[in-house]
C-alpha positions, 0 to 999 in steps of 0.5 A, spaced: 441 483 472 434 483 470 431 477 466 428 479 459 421 477 458 420 472 453 419 474 446 413 472 442 414 465 438 419 462 444 417 456 447 416 459 454 411 464 450 408 458 447 407 454 454 404 461 457 399 462 452 397 455 452 396 455 460 392 462 459 388 459 454 386 453 458 384 457 464 380 461 459 377 455 457 376 452 464 373 459 466 368 459 460 366 451 462 364 454 469 360 459 466 356 455 462 349 454 465 345 448 464 338 448 460 332 451 462 328 444 463 334 442 467 334 448 471 327 448 472 327 440 474 333 441 479 329 446 483 322 443 482 323 436 484 326 437 492 319 441 493 315 435 490 319 430 494 317 435 500 310 435 499 310 427 498 313 426 504 308 431 508 302 428 505 305 421 507 306 423 514 299 426 514 296 420 512 300 416 517 297 420 522 290 420 520 291 412 520 294 412 527 287 414 529 290 419 533 284 424 532 277 422 529 276 424 521 271 429 522 276 433 526 283 431 522 281 428 515 286 425 511 288 427 504 282 423 501 277 427 504 281 434 503 283 434 496 276 433 493 274 439 497 279 443 495 277 441 488 270 443 489 272 450 492 277 451 486 271 450 482 267 456 485 267 463 483 265 465 490 272 462 492 276 466 487 272 472 489 275 471 496 282 469 493 282 476 489 280 480 495 285 477 500 291 478 494 288 485 493 289 487 501 296 483 501 298 487 495 296 494 497 298 493 504 305 491 502 306 496 497 304 501 503 309 498 508 315 498 502 313 506 502 313 507 509 319 502 510 324 505 505 322 512 508 324 510 515 330 506 513 333 511 509 332 517 514 334 512 520 340 509 516 344 516 515 342 520 521 346 518 527 341 521 532 335 518 529 339 511 529 340 512 536 333 514 538 329 509 533 334 503 532 332 499 537 324 501 537 324 499 530 327 492 532 322 492 537 316 493 533 319 488 528 318 483 534 311 485 536 306 480 534 301 482 529 295 480 533 297 485 539 295 491 534 288 489 532 285 491 538 288 498 537 286 498 530 279 496 531 278 501 536 281 506 531 278 504 525 272 499 527 271 493 523 274 496 516 279 495 511 283 500 514 284 496 520 287 490 516 291 495 512 294 498 518 296 492 522 299 489 515 303 496 515 306 495 522 307 488 521 311 489 515 315 496 515 320 495 520 323 488 517 323 492 510 326 498 514 331 494 518 333 490 511 335 497 508 339 499 514 343 493 514 344 494 507 347 501 508 351 499 514 355 494 509 356 499 504 363 500 503 366 506 505 370 507 499 364 507 495 361 513 499 368 517 498 368 515 491 361 518 490 362 524 494 368 525 490 364 525 483 359 530 486 353 525 489 349 528 494 343 527 498 338 524 494 343 523 488 347 519 493 342 514 495 339 513 488 346 512 484 350 509 490 347 507 496 341 503 494 344 499 489 350 497 494 344 495 499 340 492 494 342 485 496 340 486 504 334 490 502 331 484 498 332 480 504 328 485 508 323 485 503 322 477 503 322 478 511 317 483 510 312 480 506 312 474 510 310 478 516 305 482 512 302 475 510 301 473 517 298 479 519 293 479 513 291 472 515 290 474 522 286 480 520 281 476 516 280 472 522 278 477 527 276 483 522 270 480 519 267 485 514 260 484 512 259 481 505 266 480 504 268 473 504 276 473 503 280 467 505 280 468 512 273 469 513 272 462 509 277 459 514 273 462 520 266 460 517 269 452 516 271 452 523 264 455 526 261 449 522 266 444 524 267 443 516 275 440 517 276 438 510 274 445 507 278 448 513 284 444 511 283 446 504 283 453 505 289 452 509 293 449 503 291 454 499 294 460 504 300 455 504 301 455 497 301 462 496 306 463 501 310 458 497 309 461 491 311 468 493 317 465 497 320 462 490 319 469 486 323 472 492 328 467 491 328 467 484 329 475 484 335 474 489 338 469 485 338 474 479 341 479 483 347 475 485 348 472 478 348 479 476 354 481 481 358 475 479 356 471 486 352 466 483 355 462 477 350 456 477 
């Protein structure tokens, strides 16, 4: 005989309701998030600790006498120079030029990488023909492109942007391709049943499903773009355009080690800030999909 379900108001039903209520309360407790100040501090203090350790190690190396201070100055020499640089309008103009190049080059790389990744990921013949080539381009050092870029575009902005795009676009394309590869086939079948075809299929199904891997590709692409830009500004010096790379090269030529390291700190700081922005976007994406309860 089949067992009849417990009726409302019976002891068994009351026990079951209390258990469900307890599970709901536990789930809500796990979903509760700490305050903004606590979350900010939790994500900031490890960075501050790492910076303090790095500065301490730097000072110890300087105190060891491994290199003379005019070659390897300590924090006491570099940070005042950094303050002087930040007080100069020419420094901010150079920083603005560098960031403008970075944004334009990265935007062009996103366009090229998305188009390339979207086509290659869905056409089997192109995947076989160009899949390994894209990975090969990704592993190629950006510095190797500059002789060709200078030959094609001379010492110009186009030469720098050319190398930025070639350095970043393959990573972005590979990120999109990886995201498409991990799109569950059942979603593709459901989309086709709903009548999604062509661009509509990409816009409403494939791109949202591949977004986590695509964000990772964007983050890696930015790293390649930033490295390519710094190499370009060291090699392609355009008259009357004093960018961060140009200041770095001038400091090296003038054997001004404090200024050189100060500019390097600024370049490092910008890289860290952009990385934190990408990490925040990744956490927000995972949280929106229920993958990050913190």
